[in-house]
N, C-alpha and C positions, 0 to 999 in steps of 0.2 A: 216278549222281553223288551224292557225299556232301553233306549239308546243312551250310552254313557261315554263321555270323553274322559279318559284317564291320562294325566300328564305327571311325570315324575322329574324332579330336579334334585341334585345332590349339592348341598351347600357345605363348603369347607370353611370352618371357622378360623379365627385368628390363632387358635392353639391347635390347629390341624385336626379338630374334632368334626366329624362329618354329621350332617343332619339331612335326613331324607324328607324332602318336601313333596307331597302328593296332592294332586288336585283331582277331584271327581265332580263332573258336571253332568247332571241328569237332564238331557235335552228336552224331554217331553214335559217334565214338571217345572224345569227351570231351577231346581234346587242345586246349590253349589256348596261343596265342603272342601276345606283345605286342611290337610293333616301335616304335622311335623313330628317325625319319628312315631307315626301311628297314633298320635294324640291330636284331637281336633283343635285346630288353630283358629279357624273362623268358619262361619256358615252364612249363607245368603239364600234368598228365595226369589222366584220369578226372574231369574237371570236369563234373558233371551237375546241380549245384545252386548254392546261394549260396556265394560265396567272396569273399575280400578280399585285395588285393595292394598292398603299399607299396613305393615305390622313389624314387630321386632322379633328377631331371633337372637336371644341374648341381648347384646348391646348393638347389634347390627340392624339398621333400618332397611327394610326390604319392601318390594312392591311386586304385585302380580297384576298384569293387565290382560283383559280379554278384548281382542280386536274382532270387529265384524267386517267381513268381506262380502263380495258379490255372491249371489245365490245362497244367502243366509249362512255362509261358512264362517266358523269361528276359529280364531287363533289365540294362543296363550303364550305369555312370556313372563319369566321371573328375573328380577334384577336387584342388585345391591345398590342402594342410593347413597352416594358419598357426598353430595352437595347440600344435604339437609343438615341444619345445625343440631348436632347431637354430641354428647361428650366424646364418643368414639371417633366421630368424624373430625372434631376439633383436634383430638390427639393425632389422628392420621395426617391432617394438614400440617401440624407442627413437625411431625417426623418427616413428611415430604419436603418441607422447606429446609430442614436441616440436611436431608439427603441431597437436595438441589444445590445448596451452598457448598456441601462437600464435593459434589460432582463438578461444580464450576471451579472450585479451588483446584481440584485435581487436573481439570482440563487446562486451566491457566498455568499451572505448574509444568505440565507436559509441554505446552506451547512455549513457555519461557525457556525450558530446558532445550527444546529443539532449536529455538532461535539462538540460544547461547552457543549450542554446538555448531550451527551453521555460521554464525558470526565468528566463532573461534577458528573454524576451519578456514573461513575467508581471510581472517587476520593472519593466520599462520602462513597461508598460501601467499598473501601479499608480502609478508615479511621475508619469506623465502625468495620471492622474486626480486625484492630490493637487494637482499644479500647477494643473490646471484649476479645482479647487475654491478654491484660494488666489487665483487671478486673477479668476475669474468667479463666485465663490460668493455665494449669497443665503441668509441665515439666517432660518429660520422656526421655529415651534413645531409639533410634530406629536403626535397622540395614537396610542398603540399599542393594538391590540385583539387579544385572544387568541381566535383562531378556528381551531382545528385542522381541517385539511382537506388533501386531496391536490391539488396544482396541477402539471400537466404531469408526472405520475408522480413528483413529489417532495413529500415530506411537509413542510408548513410549519405554523407555529403562531402566528405574529404577523403582522398586516397593518397597513398604514397607507396613507394617501392624502393627496395635496396637489394644489392647483391652481396652474397657471402658464400665463399667456397663453391663458386660456379652454380649457385642456385639463386633464383629470383624470388623475393618475398614481397607480397602485396598486402597492404594493410588498409583498414577503413576506420574512420573516426567520425563520431557523431558530435558536432559542435552546437552549442546553443545559438539561437538567433535573436537579435534585438528587434524592436519595432520598426527599424529602418530596413529590415530584411538583410542585415549583415550577419555573417557567421563570425562569432566572437571567440578569440583565443584567450587563454588564461592571462596573458599580459595586458589585456584591455583593448588591443587593436583588432579591427576587423580583418579577417583573412582575405587575401587576394591570391588567385591562382599563381603559383610560382614562388610564393614566399618561402624562404629558406630558414631552417632551424637546425640546431644541433640535436642529435638524438643518440641514445645509447642502446645497444642490444647485447645480449649475452652470447659469447662465443660457444657456449655449451648448448644453449637453447635460443637460437636467433629469433624465435617467435616472441620471446620475452624482451620487449623493448619499450622505451619511453621517450616521448618528444619533450624537449626542454624549451618552453615558450619564453622563459624569462632570461635566457642567455643567447640571444640570436647572434649569428656571425656578423662580422663587420658589414658585409654586403646588405644584410637585412636591416641593420641599424641605419645605414644610409638611406634605404628606402623609406623607413619610418620617418626619418628626419625630413625628407622631401615632402612626404604626405602631410606632416604637421605644418610645415611652412606654407604649403599650398592652402591648407585649411585656414590658417591664420590670415593669409592675404585676402581670403574671400570677405572677411569681416573687418580687417584692419589694413587698409592700403599701405603699402610699404612705408614705414616710418623712418626708414634708414636701413641700409643693407646690413649693418652689424647688429641691429636691435634684436631681430628674431634669432639670429645665431647666438647672441649672448643669452637670450632667454632660454633657448633650448639647452645650451651648455650648462647653465645654472640649474635648471630643473633636472637634467639628467644626472648631474653630480649629486643632487639632493634626494631625488625620488626614483631615479632609474627609468625603465621603460614605462611603468605605470604612471609616472609623472607626465610623460609625453602623451599618454592616452588621455589624461585630463585636459591637456592643451588641445588635442585633436577634437575632443567633444565639448570644448568650452562653451559652445553656443547651442548645445543640444539639451532638450528637456529630459528630466528623469523618467518621463513616460516612454520616450523613444529609446533611451538607453539607461537602464536602471543603475548600473554601477559607476559609470563615468559619464558626467554631464555637467551642466553649468553650475550646479550646486557643489559638487565635489571639486570642481575647478576653483570656485570661490574659497572654499575651505582651505585648499592647498595654498592658494596665493596669499591667504591671510596669516600663514604661519610666520612667526617672527624671524626665524633663521633664514628662511627663503626670501622674505621681503628685504632683509638686510643685503643679501647678495644681489637681488634684482635691482637694488638702488643704483648700481653701476651701469645697468642696461638702458641708457638713455641716449638721445641724439647729442 
């Protein structure tokens, strides 16, 4: 009896119609026959090694491959080819593109929805905290200390603490650093250990608190004043005792603490300090209202 390799595959068509693909390979003669639903689809002769056959089942482009392995062993596989340019494959790619666009649109919609929910929750939480501080806030003075260290896997560089109802609260703040290596507060001045600021915390939830950098207490305002005068004296030897005092008074009345920050960094490049530097100082000094007031600050 001659040796025959028989391989069967079931092809499920686009309309869920099954087709039985049967391959018979007579190894001694090399004759090969492929049937589709028991009807001869193709034949070949003298097949003793690797071969490849392509054919259509309906509109579907298909391929059967014969692989030759060691010891003259043969293997067979049947595959639907979807990257060949056929009407069905063009339609399939068009449908896939539409499905991909729909899928991307759905993913984007879900992401936007999640982001909206997260942002909404964050906004509501922040609003509740602000409302809590407005209704239950207690104002105190706090000293900030520069103590670089790692706390719960997060780098922090400023600490402060306060007491309330016989309990000690410790807080940590991450402040940005300029190119001069200074930790910058929101009012434009670099922080030094021991600097004091007003802050408010909730009597119902003391962990809800906020430091006010823009309204420092009188002691801190005096510290800032001395630092600005020292900085001005480095570049402008004393032009007269009242000149710098007059300059600081005029700028503070017009611009507040941020105006003093411009004076403090008046000789610093924008690379070293992005927000307050010689350019922002020049712009401030060129403002008409301020120039008019500064006209009285002369020897």
